[in-house]
NUTINU-167736 format. One record per atom (N, C-alpha, C): residue in three letters; atom name; x negated, y negated, z negated. Coordinates in nm, 3 decimals. Layout:
ala; CA; X; Y; Z $
...
END
This chain:
met; N; -12.023; -11.659; 7.621 $
met; CA; -12.134; -11.579; 7.669 $
met; C; -12.109; -11.435; 7.628 $
asn; N; -12.138; -11.344; 7.718 $
asn; CA; -12.119; -11.203; 7.683 $
asn; C; -12.247; -11.144; 7.627 $
ala; N; -12.243; -11.016; 7.597 $
ala; CA; -12.357; -10.951; 7.531 $
ala; C; -12.478; -10.936; 7.621 $
val; N; -12.464; -10.960; 7.751 $
val; CA; -12.575; -10.942; 7.843 $
val; C; -12.642; -11.077; 7.872 $
gly; N; -12.618; -11.175; 7.791 $
gly; CA; -12.686; -11.303; 7.809 $
gly; C; -12.615; -11.396; 7.905 $
gly; N; -12.484; -11.383; 7.917 $
gly; CA; -12.409; -11.475; 8.001 $
gly; C; -12.394; -11.430; 8.143 $
ile; N; -12.443; -11.314; 8.177 $
ile; CA; -12.433; -11.267; 8.315 $
ile; C; -12.298; -11.200; 8.331 $
gly; N; -12.227; -11.237; 8.434 $
gly; CA; -12.098; -11.177; 8.461 $
gly; C; -12.015; -11.269; 8.547 $
gly; N; -11.897; -11.226; 8.584 $
gly; CA; -11.808; -11.308; 8.664 $
gly; C; -11.833; -11.287; 8.811 $
ala; N; -11.829; -11.395; 8.888 $
ala; CA; -11.840; -11.386; 9.032 $
ala; C; -11.980; -11.347; 9.073 $
gly; N; -11.992; -11.262; 9.170 $
gly; CA; -12.122; -11.219; 9.218 $
gly; C; -12.190; -11.128; 9.117 $
leu; N; -12.317; -11.107; 9.138 $
leu; CA; -12.391; -11.018; 9.050 $
leu; C; -12.436; -11.086; 8.922 $
trp; N; -12.471; -11.212; 8.929 $
trp; CA; -12.534; -11.277; 8.815 $
trp; C; -12.446; -11.379; 8.748 $
gly; N; -12.331; -11.409; 8.798 $
gly; CA; -12.243; -11.500; 8.727 $
gly; C; -12.184; -11.604; 8.821 $
pro; N; -12.097; -11.687; 8.768 $
pro; CA; -12.032; -11.790; 8.848 $
pro; C; -12.133; -11.890; 8.902 $
ala; N; -12.098; -11.952; 9.013 $
ala; CA; -12.188; -12.048; 9.075 $
ala; C; -12.210; -12.170; 8.987 $
ala; N; -12.110; -12.205; 8.907 $
ala; CA; -12.123; -12.322; 8.821 $
ala; C; -12.209; -12.295; 8.699 $
gly; N; -12.248; -12.170; 8.675 $
gly; CA; -12.334; -12.139; 8.563 $
gly; C; -12.259; -12.111; 8.434 $
arg; N; -12.126; -12.111; 8.439 $
arg; CA; -12.049; -12.081; 8.320 $
arg; C; -12.050; -11.931; 8.299 $
ala; N; -12.063; -11.891; 8.176 $
ala; CA; -12.061; -11.749; 8.143 $
ala; C; -11.917; -11.701; 8.136 $
ser; N; -11.891; -11.581; 8.184 $
ser; CA; -11.758; -11.523; 8.175 $
ser; C; -11.771; -11.381; 8.122 $
ala; N; -11.662; -11.327; 8.078 $
ala; CA; -11.665; -11.195; 8.016 $
ala; C; -11.680; -11.086; 8.121 $
gly; N; -11.755; -10.981; 8.087 $
gly; CA; -11.766; -10.862; 8.171 $
gly; C; -11.882; -10.866; 8.267 $
pro; N; -11.983; -10.782; 8.248 $
pro; CA; -12.094; -10.778; 8.343 $
pro; C; -12.051; -10.717; 8.475 $
ala; N; -12.098; -10.776; 8.582 $
ala; CA; -12.062; -10.729; 8.716 $
ala; C; -12.171; -10.642; 8.776 $
thr; N; -12.276; -10.617; 8.704 $
thr; CA; -12.389; -10.542; 8.758 $
thr; C; -12.348; -10.403; 8.802 $
leu; N; -12.270; -10.334; 8.721 $
leu; CA; -12.229; -10.198; 8.756 $
leu; C; -12.139; -10.196; 8.879 $
arg; N; -12.058; -10.300; 8.896 $
arg; CA; -11.974; -10.305; 9.016 $
arg; C; -12.058; -10.322; 9.141 $
gln; N; -12.171; -10.391; 9.132 $
gln; CA; -12.259; -10.408; 9.247 $
gln; C; -12.332; -10.278; 9.280 $
val; N; -12.365; -10.199; 9.180 $
val; CA; -12.440; -10.076; 9.201 $
val; C; -12.348; -9.964; 9.248 $
glu; N; -12.220; -9.975; 9.222 $
glu; CA; -12.123; -9.871; 9.254 $
glu; C; -12.129; -9.826; 9.402 $
pro; N; -12.145; -9.916; 9.502 $
pro; CA; -12.154; -9.868; 9.641 $
pro; C; -12.273; -9.777; 9.667 $
leu; N; -12.377; -9.783; 9.585 $
leu; CA; -12.495; -9.701; 9.605 $
leu; C; -12.474; -9.558; 9.558 $
arg; N; -12.369; -9.533; 9.481 $
arg; CA; -12.345; -9.402; 9.422 $
arg; C; -12.327; -9.294; 9.528 $
gly; N; -12.265; -9.323; 9.641 $
gly; CA; -12.238; -9.222; 9.741 $
gly; C; -12.350; -9.201; 9.842 $
leu; N; -12.456; -9.278; 9.835 $
leu; CA; -12.565; -9.264; 9.931 $
leu; C; -12.642; -9.135; 9.908 $
thr; N; -12.679; -9.070; 10.017 $
thr; CA; -12.757; -8.947; 10.007 $
thr; C; -12.881; -8.959; 10.092 $
leu; N; -12.980; -8.882; 10.058 $
leu; CA; -13.102; -8.876; 10.138 $
leu; C; -13.094; -8.753; 10.226 $
gly; N; -13.100; -8.773; 10.354 $
gly; CA; -13.098; -8.659; 10.445 $
gly; C; -12.964; -8.643; 10.515 $
ala; N; -12.951; -8.529; 10.580 $
ala; CA; -12.834; -8.502; 10.662 $
ala; C; -12.727; -8.429; 10.583 $
gly; N; -12.608; -8.426; 10.640 $
gly; CA; -12.496; -8.355; 10.580 $
gly; C; -12.510; -8.206; 10.599 $
pro; N; -12.407; -8.127; 10.561 $
pro; CA; -12.416; -7.982; 10.570 $
pro; C; -12.432; -7.929; 10.712 $
glu; N; -12.377; -8.000; 10.812 $
glu; CA; -12.388; -7.954; 10.950 $
glu; C; -12.512; -8.008; 11.018 $
gly; N; -12.596; -8.081; 10.946 $
gly; CA; -12.717; -8.135; 11.006 $
gly; C; -12.700; -8.273; 11.063 $
ser; N; -12.581; -8.332; 11.055 $
ser; CA; -12.561; -8.467; 11.106 $
ser; C; -12.564; -8.565; 10.990 $
ala; N; -12.631; -8.674; 11.011 $
ala; CA; -12.642; -8.776; 10.906 $
ala; C; -12.512; -8.854; 10.898 $
ala; N; -12.456; -8.866; 10.780 $
ala; CA; -12.332; -8.940; 10.759 $
ala; C; -12.367; -9.086; 10.729 $
ala; N; -12.299; -9.177; 10.796 $
ala; CA; -12.322; -9.320; 10.773 $
ala; C; -12.251; -9.362; 10.644 $
pro; N; -12.320; -9.436; 10.557 $
pro; CA; -12.256; -9.481; 10.433 $
pro; C; -12.144; -9.580; 10.464 $
ala; N; -12.041; -9.578; 10.381 $
ala; CA; -11.926; -9.663; 10.404 $
ala; C; -11.954; -9.808; 10.367 $
gly; N; -12.039; -9.832; 10.267 $
gly; CA; -12.068; -9.967; 10.219 $
gly; C; -12.193; -10.024; 10.284 $
pro; N; -12.243; -10.132; 10.226 $
pro; CA; -12.365; -10.192; 10.280 $
pro; C; -12.486; -10.101; 10.257 $
ser; N; -12.586; -10.117; 10.341 $
ser; CA; -12.705; -10.035; 10.329 $
ser; C; -12.787; -10.078; 10.207 $
phe; N; -12.883; -9.995; 10.170 $
phe; CA; -12.968; -10.027; 10.055 $
phe; C; -13.044; -10.156; 10.079 $
ser; N; -13.097; -10.174; 10.199 $
ser; CA; -13.174; -10.295; 10.228 $
ser; C; -13.086; -10.420; 10.223 $
glu; N; -12.961; -10.408; 10.269 $
glu; CA; -12.869; -10.522; 10.261 $
glu; C; -12.838; -10.557; 10.116 $
thr; N; -12.813; -10.455; 10.035 $
thr; CA; -12.784; -10.478; 9.893 $
thr; C; -12.904; -10.538; 9.823 $
leu; N; -13.023; -10.487; 9.852 $
leu; CA; -13.144; -10.539; 9.791 $
leu; C; -13.169; -10.684; 9.833 $
ser; N; -13.148; -10.713; 9.960 $
ser; CA; -13.165; -10.851; 10.008 $
ser; C; -13.067; -10.945; 9.941 $
gln; N; -12.943; -10.900; 9.924 $
gln; CA; -12.842; -10.983; 9.858 $
gln; C; -12.882; -11.012; 9.713 $
val; N; -12.926; -10.910; 9.643 $
val; CA; -12.964; -10.927; 9.502 $
val; C; -13.085; -11.019; 9.491 $
leu; N; -13.184; -11.001; 9.579 $
leu; CA; -13.302; -11.088; 9.576 $
leu; C; -13.264; -11.233; 9.605 $
gly; N; -13.170; -11.253; 9.696 $
gly; CA; -13.122; -11.387; 9.725 $
gly; C; -13.054; -11.451; 9.605 $
glu; N; -12.976; -11.370; 9.531 $
glu; CA; -12.909; -11.422; 9.413 $
glu; C; -13.009; -11.455; 9.303 $
val; N; -13.111; -11.372; 9.286 $
val; CA; -13.215; -11.400; 9.187 $
val; C; -13.290; -11.527; 9.226 $
asn; N; -13.321; -11.543; 9.352 $
asn; CA; -13.387; -11.663; 9.399 $
asn; C; -13.301; -11.786; 9.374 $
gly; N; -13.171; -11.773; 9.397 $
gly; CA; -13.079; -11.884; 9.371 $
gly; C; -13.075; -11.922; 9.224 $
leu; N; -13.078; -11.822; 9.136 $
leu; CA; -13.080; -11.851; 8.993 $
leu; C; -13.210; -11.923; 8.953 $
gln; N; -13.321; -11.880; 9.010 $
gln; CA; -13.448; -11.945; 8.981 $
gln; C; -13.447; -12.091; 9.030 $
ala; N; -13.395; -12.112; 9.151 $
ala; CA; -13.389; -12.248; 9.206 $
ala; C; -13.297; -12.336; 9.124 $
arg; N; -13.183; -12.282; 9.080 $
arg; CA; -13.088; -12.358; 8.999 $
arg; C; -13.152; -12.396; 8.866 $
ala; N; -13.223; -12.303; 8.803 $
ala; CA; -13.290; -12.333; 8.676 $
ala; C; -13.395; -12.442; 8.695 $
asp; N; -13.472; -12.434; 8.803 $
asp; CA; -13.573; -12.537; 8.830 $
asp; C; -13.509; -12.674; 8.851 $
thr; N; -13.397; -12.677; 8.924 $
thr; CA; -13.326; -12.802; 8.948 $
thr; C; -13.274; -12.861; 8.817 $
leu; N; -13.218; -12.778; 8.731 $
leu; CA; -13.167; -12.827; 8.604 $
leu; C; -13.278; -12.879; 8.515 $
val; N; -13.394; -12.814; 8.516 $
val; CA; -13.508; -12.863; 8.436 $
val; C; -13.552; -13.000; 8.488 $
ala; N; -13.557; -13.016; 8.620 $
ala; CA; -13.597; -13.144; 8.677 $
ala; C; -13.495; -13.253; 8.643 $
arg; N; -13.367; -13.218; 8.649 $
arg; CA; -13.262; -13.315; 8.614 $
arg; C; -13.267; -13.350; 8.465 $
leu; N; -13.299; -13.253; 8.381 $
leu; CA; -13.312; -13.280; 8.238 $
leu; C; -13.429; -13.375; 8.212 $
ala; N; -13.540; -13.351; 8.281 $
ala; CA; -13.657; -13.436; 8.264 $
ala; C; -13.630; -13.578; 8.313 $
ala; N; -13.543; -13.593; 8.412 $
ala; CA; -13.509; -13.724; 8.466 $
ala; C; -13.402; -13.794; 8.382 $
gly; N; -13.347; -13.723; 8.285 $
gly; CA; -13.245; -13.783; 8.199 $
gly; C; -13.104; -13.776; 8.255 $
glu; N; -13.083; -13.697; 8.357 $
glu; CA; -12.951; -13.685; 8.419 $
glu; C; -12.860; -13.587; 8.346 $
ile; N; -12.917; -13.500; 8.264 $
ile; CA; -12.840; -13.399; 8.192 $
ile; C; -12.856; -13.423; 8.043 $
glu; N; -12.742; -13.424; 7.973 $
glu; CA; -12.746; -13.442; 7.828 $
glu; C; -12.735; -13.310; 7.753 $
asn; N; -12.677; -13.208; 7.814 $
asn; CA; -12.657; -13.079; 7.749 $
asn; C; -12.778; -12.989; 7.773 $
val; N; -12.865; -12.984; 7.676 $
val; CA; -12.986; -12.902; 7.688 $
val; C; -12.949; -12.754; 7.694 $
his; N; -12.840; -12.717; 7.629 $
his; CA; -12.804; -12.575; 7.626 $
his; C; -12.770; -12.521; 7.765 $
asp; N; -12.715; -12.605; 7.853 $
asp; CA; -12.689; -12.559; 7.991 $
asp; C; -12.819; -12.523; 8.062 $
val; N; -12.922; -12.603; 8.039 $
val; CA; -13.052; -12.577; 8.101 $
val; C; -13.113; -12.449; 8.045 $
leu; N; -13.104; -12.433; 7.914 $
leu; CA; -13.160; -12.313; 7.851 $
leu; C; -13.087; -12.187; 7.896 $
ile; N; -12.956; -12.195; 7.909 $
ile; CA; -12.879; -12.079; 7.956 $
ile; C; -12.919; -12.044; 8.099 $
ala; N; -12.934; -12.144; 8.184 $
ala; CA; -12.975; -12.119; 8.323 $
ala; C; -13.114; -12.056; 8.328 $
gln; N; -13.204; -12.103; 8.242 $
gln; CA; -13.338; -12.045; 8.239 $
gln; C; -13.335; -11.901; 8.189 $
gln; N; -13.254; -11.872; 8.090 $
gln; CA; -13.244; -11.735; 8.039 $
gln; C; -13.183; -11.642; 8.143 $
glu; N; -13.080; -11.689; 8.214 $
glu; CA; -13.020; -11.607; 8.319 $
glu; C; -13.121; -11.577; 8.429 $
ala; N; -13.196; -11.678; 8.469 $
ala; CA; -13.296; -11.659; 8.574 $
ala; C; -13.407; -11.565; 8.527 $
gly; N; -13.450; -11.580; 8.404 $
gly; CA; -13.554; -11.494; 8.350 $
gly; C; -13.509; -11.349; 8.338 $
leu; N; -13.385; -11.331; 8.292 $
leu; CA; -13.331; -11.196; 8.279 $
leu; C; -13.315; -11.130; 8.416 $
ala; N; -13.268; -11.205; 8.513 $
ala; CA; -13.253; -11.152; 8.648 $
ala; C; -13.388; -11.112; 8.706 $
leu; N; -13.490; -11.194; 8.682 $
leu; CA; -13.624; -11.163; 8.733 $
leu; C; -13.679; -11.037; 8.666 $
arg; N; -13.660; -11.024; 8.536 $
arg; CA; -13.707; -10.903; 8.466 $
arg; C; -13.635; -10.779; 8.517 $
leu; N; -13.506; -10.791; 8.546 $
leu; CA; -13.431; -10.679; 8.600 $
leu; C; -13.486; -10.637; 8.736 $
ile; N; -13.513; -10.733; 8.822 $
ile; CA; -13.569; -10.703; 8.954 $
ile; C; -13.707; -10.639; 8.940 $
gln; N; -13.786; -10.685; 8.845 $
gln; CA; -13.917; -10.625; 8.823 $
gln; C; -13.906; -10.480; 8.777 $
glu; N; -13.809; -10.452; 8.691 $
glu; CA; -13.788; -10.315; 8.645 $
glu; C; -13.743; -10.225; 8.760 $
val; N; -13.654; -10.276; 8.845 $
val; CA; -13.609; -10.198; 8.961 $
val; C; -13.727; -10.170; 9.052 $
arg; N; -13.810; -10.271; 9.075 $
arg; CA; -13.930; -10.252; 9.158 $
arg; C; -14.021; -10.145; 9.098 $
asp; N; -14.044; -10.152; 8.967 $
asp; CA; -14.130; -10.055; 8.902 $
asp; C; -14.075; -9.913; 8.916 $
lys; N; -13.942; -9.898; 8.903 $
lys; CA; -13.881; -9.766; 8.918 $
lys; C; -13.894; -9.716; 9.061 $
leu; N; -13.877; -9.804; 9.160 $
leu; CA; -13.892; -9.763; 9.299 $
leu; C; -14.035; -9.721; 9.330 $
val; N; -14.132; -9.795; 9.278 $
val; CA; -14.272; -9.759; 9.300 $
val; C; -14.304; -9.627; 9.233 $
ala; N; -14.254; -9.606; 9.111 $
ala; CA; -14.277; -9.479; 9.041 $
ala; C; -14.215; -9.362; 9.117 $
ala; N; -14.095; -9.382; 9.173 $
ala; CA; -14.030; -9.276; 9.250 $
ala; C; -14.110; -9.247; 9.377 $
tyr; N; -14.159; -9.350; 9.443 $
tyr; CA; -14.240; -9.331; 9.564 $
tyr; C; -14.369; -9.254; 9.531 $
gln; N; -14.433; -9.292; 9.421 $
gln; CA; -14.556; -9.224; 9.382 $
gln; C; -14.529; -9.077; 9.348 $
glu; N; -14.416; -9.051; 9.285 $
glu; CA; -14.380; -8.912; 9.254 $
glu; C; -14.357; -8.833; 9.383 $
leu; N; -14.294; -8.892; 9.481 $
leu; CA; -14.274; -8.825; 9.609 $
leu; C; -14.408; -8.796; 9.678 $
met; N; -14.500; -8.890; 9.667 $
met; CA; -14.630; -8.871; 9.730 $
met; C; -14.712; -8.762; 9.661 $
arg; N; -14.686; -8.735; 9.533 $
arg; CA; -14.757; -8.629; 9.462 $
arg; C; -14.701; -8.490; 9.492 $
met; N; -14.579; -8.483; 9.548 $
met; CA; -14.519; -8.352; 9.577 $
met; C; -14.595; -8.285; 9.691 $
gln; N; -14.611; -8.155; 9.676 $
gln; CA; -14.674; -8.078; 9.782 $
gln; C; -14.564; -8.022; 9.873 $
val; N; -14.592; -8.026; 10.000 $
val; CA; -14.494; -7.980; 10.098 $
val; C; -14.517; -7.838; 10.135 $
END
């Protein structure tokens, strides 16, 4: 497990099998957003971003968070049915899902705060 609670490896939140690997991938996912600009270029023409759009990236991340939540719920149900003997796998999945949800909530809060700040600006 790495210092970020086991998040890392394939995709944004970790390998599909739930194994923790070294190195958080969160910054690699955010990297395509670095070149996005608001508004038009110097000549007045809007430049199309080279990577996926913000809405596509957000949808992908929300889908991954939903998948982590569903996986944690499935593991809890399997543990309750006696199909899983390793309780630590269930706890790790729950922690990953909880951390991912808190991250999404923080991003939402920052987006709402930025929107409110824009609405307070006088034109």
